[in-house]
C-alpha positions, 0 to 999 in steps of 0.5 A: 226275849229279843235284844239289840246287838251290841255295837262291836257285834255290828263292826265285826259283821261289817268286816266280814261282809267287806271281806267276803265282797272283796273275795268275790271281786277278786274271783270274778276278775279271774274268771273274765277275759282280758279286755283286749284291743278288739273288745275295746273297739267293738264296745266303743263303735257307735254303729253296730252291724245291723242285719236290716241295713245289710239286706237293704244295701244288698237289695236296693240296687235291684229295685226300680221306680216305673213312671207310666205316661198315657192318655185318657179322655177328659172327664165329663160333668157326671163323672166329676160330680157323680150324677147326670147334668140337670135337664134344665142345664143340659139344654143350656150347656148343649146349645152353641156357644156353650157346647164347646168342651170346658172344665167341666164338660157336659154328656153331649161334649166330646171328651178330649184325650188328657195326658196322665201318669202313675208310679209304680215299682219293680225289680230286676230278675235278670241282669240283661234288664228284665224287670218283674212288676204289676200288670196294672202298673204298666198296662191299660193307657193308650199311647203309654210310654214307661220310663224306668229309673235305676238306683244309679239315677239312669233312666231307660225306656221299658218295653212290655215283654208280657202281662197276665191280667188275672194274676196282675204280673207283668215283665218289661224289658230295658236295654241299659248296655251294661250288667245290672244288679238282681235279686234272687227269687225265694220260696214263698211256701216256706214263709212263716206266719210272724216272719220279718219282711221288707217292702221296698218301692216308690210310694206316693213317687218317694223313691227308695223307700224301705219299710218292714214288718211281718208276714201277717197272713198267707193264702188271703182271698180278697176277691181280686180275681179267681187266682187270689192267693196273697201273702198279707203283711203289716209292712207299710204298703202305699200307692206306688209300691205296687210291683215292688219286691217283698223281702224275706231276711235271707235278701230273696224276693217272696212276693210282689207287692200289689194291693192294700186294704184301706178306707182312705187310700193310705196304709193301715197295716194291711197290705197284700203281696202275690206269692213269688212261687205263683210268679215263678210258674208264670215267668217263663210263659210271659217271657216266651209267649207274652201271655199265660195259658191255663188249664180249663175244666168248664164248670161253675162252682161255689163255696161249701157252707155248713148248711150246704154240706148238712143238705148234701150229706157230705159231713164238714164242709170242704171242697168245691160245690159244682153249680153248673157244668157247662156244655161241650167242656172237659167236665162234661166229657168226664161225667162231672154233674152239678151237685157234685162236690170236688174234694181232689183234683190231680192228687191235690186236695181241694180244701176250699172252693178257692183252691180249685181254679188255682190247681186247674190252671196250673195243670198242663193242657191235655192231661188226663187227671183223677177228679174225686167227687162226693155224689149222693153220699158216696165217693168216686173218682172220674177221669177228665182230660184238661182243656185250654182256657181261651182268653177273651182278647182285650180291647182298647177303650174305644173297641170295647163296646159295653165293656166298661173296663170293670171286674165284678162278682156277685155280692154274697152275705158272707162277702158283704160281711167281710167288707163291712158292706151293708148291702147283701146283694148286688154286683161287687167291683173287684177291680177296675182297669186303668184307662177304661171308662169305668176308671174315668167314670170315677168307679172303684174297687169295692163299689156295689153296683145296684142298677145298670140304666135303672135296671136292678142287678142282683145277679151277674146274669142280670148285670150282663143282660143290662150292659148287652143293652148298652150299645157302643158310644152310649152311656151307662148310668150306674147306681152304685152303693160306696160306703154309706152312700148311694150315688149314680155314675155314668160311664160312656161304653 
């Protein structure tokens, strides 16, 4: 049988609770340290110490803004509007007095040089004025001048010491006349996915901009060239950040910001930086020789797929499949054959085809190395003496002949899927050289070339053959797929 507690019972219970609470408060007071002056100051401080603030203060003085000024030729009608001048208008505009250079130009009108400028960033790695930046920030424009602005607002003229277009790295030198602040170079291999990083640079000309994020991925290959191995970050990177440092939580440079993935030209949270460990390998050569010398094997290879692995009887897809062995090359002399699958090079495992060019390039010229291949279901090791990769000389746009200033590769279904490209064949533009005919024509990275002068080009061989027929000074009419649209561009060779 339930009954209500009496009033006196409730009062007694409340008294007991009050006694217990008072005892607990008294004991708690003895267990807490006295609140001294230092404790009071710390608690009342409106600006607590922030690690990121410390990092920015330590690193920012060594980050510089770079402005490159140079000449390009004025755009023609075709370059501005993406298609040739209609035949009915061509005769009109090419007949005096209308044949003079105008705001739109015409295919028959000489293009006049015009001054342009671009913005980038860099980081001082030597107190005597040696600055690390991107190749595309400082190279490629005729009669270019480089202005470097320091954090103290002093401006100096920069001189190119060395560049490497394949990895998009450059060194420039300024003579400030006083000791400059520097930032130490870290270890990009030690980076962890999810680790916090900072990007500092000059996006859209907004100098001293700091953004933060994390390492989103490592070892990214984005089709920029044979030595792709990027750090991906969601730290905001935009045009003008190129060449600036990616900083870890210890205040060390772990990458050089160089590219973004974007459909509209701005940041969408996917940026890429060159790992500083790769840069550290190249800096001594750029500093001493002005260029990079690389090892050479002499093979054309392709990515292994599950179907290829099954057909070749090699189990899981791994390594690099040799598609062609060029004549008079180290690979031919060492006994490598088409159809071999290279799974190890100089005791370095080749997990994917993208690993091979990086490993070979790092190998000293003249060194004899072991190359482990899978052939006919069995494994064997061949001895190969590494040769020197001969770089083609880079000419100015007026000397290039049929070279339009494009870096391209064949579009594969796999690459098309990754880039959300509807076409599954064609020539994918992976880079456009600044100041080149291709840039002036309006071509962009990510475009897919379908035709050259009305000739379909589905392979690199067809593309090169079509360009060989374009004589110096002639126009190359390019049919290009860009997004959902197909349009013509005209580039003067």
